[in-house]
VEXFIMI-357720 format. One record per residue (C-alpha): chain; x, z, y. Coordinates in steps of 0.001 Angstrom, whole numbers, padded with zeros to 6 digits. Each point is the difference from the previous one (the first is absolute). Example, Ala and Ser with C-alpha at 12.3 -4.5 7.8 and 13.67 -1.06 7.14 Angstrom:
BEGIN
+-------+---------+---------+---------+
| kette |    east |      up |   north |
+-------+---------+---------+---------+
|     A |  012300 |  007800 | -004500 |
|     A |  001370 | -000660 |  003440 |
+-------+---------+---------+---------+
! end
This chain:
BEGIN
+-------+---------+---------+---------+
| kette |    east |      up |   north |
+-------+---------+---------+---------+
|     A |  065587 |  058459 |  081998 |
|     A | -001251 |  001352 |  003316 |
|     A |  000783 | -001507 |  003373 |
|     A |  001618 |  001773 |  002901 |
|     A | -002686 |  001462 |  002222 |
|     A | -000181 |  000126 |  003799 |
|     A | -002590 |  000995 |  002567 |
|     A | -000035 | -001301 |  003554 |
|     A | -001903 |  000838 |  003169 |
|     A | -000697 | -003386 |  001523 |
|     A | -001502 | -001415 |  003169 |
|     A | -003561 | -000653 | -001194 |
|     A | -000502 | -003341 |  001723 |
|     A |  003213 | -001334 | -001607 |
|     A | -000874 |  000849 | -003616 |
|     A | -000826 | -003597 | -000929 |
|     A |  003201 | -001273 |  001594 |
|     A |  002146 |  002530 | -001877 |
|     A | -001647 | -000867 | -003315 |
|     A |  000454 | -003703 |  000700 |
|     A |  003711 |  000426 |  000642 |
|     A |  000466 |  001637 | -003391 |
|     A | -002102 | -002620 | -001791 |
|     A |  002041 | -002722 |  001667 |
|     A |  003157 |  001601 | -001416 |
|     A | -000906 | -000650 | -003655 |
|     A | -002059 |  003162 | -000326 |
|     A |  002731 |  002512 |  000699 |
|     A | -002660 |  002687 | -000345 |
|     A | -003590 |  000678 | -000904 |
|     A | -001668 |  001671 |  002962 |
|     A | -003273 |  001818 |  000238 |
|     A | -001822 |  002105 |  002580 |
|     A |  000236 |  003628 | -001021 |
|     A | -001675 |  001585 |  003037 |
|     A | -001751 | -002370 |  002375 |
|     A | -000934 |  002754 |  002438 |
|     A |  003663 |  000918 |  000593 |
|     A |  001413 | -003527 | -000517 |
|     A |  002063 |  000934 | -003071 |
|     A |  001024 | -002828 | -002323 |
|     A |  001602 |  000545 | -003387 |
|     A |  002591 | -002355 | -001440 |
|     A |  000979 | -000462 | -003631 |
|     A |  003440 | -001618 | -000042 |
|     A |  001823 | -001301 | -003089 |
|     A |  003483 |  001531 | -000156 |
|     A |  001558 | -003475 |  000179 |
|     A | -001809 | -000623 |  003328 |
|     A |  000684 |  003357 |  001652 |
|     A |  002901 | -001269 |  002120 |
|     A | -002120 | -002878 |  001347 |
|     A | -002898 |  002366 |  000633 |
|     A |  002167 |  002448 |  001944 |
|     A |  001484 | -002801 |  002079 |
|     A | -003467 | -001250 |  000972 |
|     A | -001442 |  003479 |  000607 |
|     A |  002894 |  001002 |  002236 |
|     A | -000599 | -003191 |  001981 |
|     A | -003722 |  000855 |  000265 |
|     A |  000879 |  003473 |  001330 |
|     A |  002450 | -001420 |  002565 |
|     A | -002590 | -002488 |  001255 |
|     A | -002856 |  002539 |  000124 |
|     A | -002260 | -001291 | -002774 |
|     A |  000659 |  003104 | -002133 |
|     A |  000286 |  003490 |  001470 |
|     A |  001623 |  001720 | -003003 |
|     A |  000477 | -000483 | -003721 |
|     A |  001362 |  002177 | -002782 |
|     A |  000801 | -000153 | -003674 |
|     A | -002020 |  002387 | -002124 |
|     A | -000599 |  000752 | -003674 |
|     A | -002228 | -002721 | -001432 |
|     A | -003537 |  001360 |  000181 |
|     A | -000980 | -001874 | -003167 |
|     A |  002763 |  001739 | -001908 |
|     A | -000526 |  003441 |  001617 |
|     A | -003700 |  000218 |  000982 |
|     A |  000156 |  003799 |  000150 |
|     A |  002112 | -000252 |  003180 |
|     A | -002741 | -001754 |  001950 |
|     A | -003499 |  001023 |  001076 |
|     A | -001468 | -003466 | -000140 |
+-------+---------+---------+---------+
! end
């Protein structure tokens, strides 16, 4: 079973804080830097944690830690969609 997949453009100096928030919430997501030059983080979210993830990400956007985030096809399931 594949996780839900999101990408976010984050404030670079807050990356560790954002990751720490998710780890403190019983690992709502697995996060990984996808593009360090453009501050893009990818998130693999279990379907049962998606509501919690969205709640936290919307908070991060409102408070300025995350610029934008979007749900996308999981790049592990559909590698042909990505040039990575």
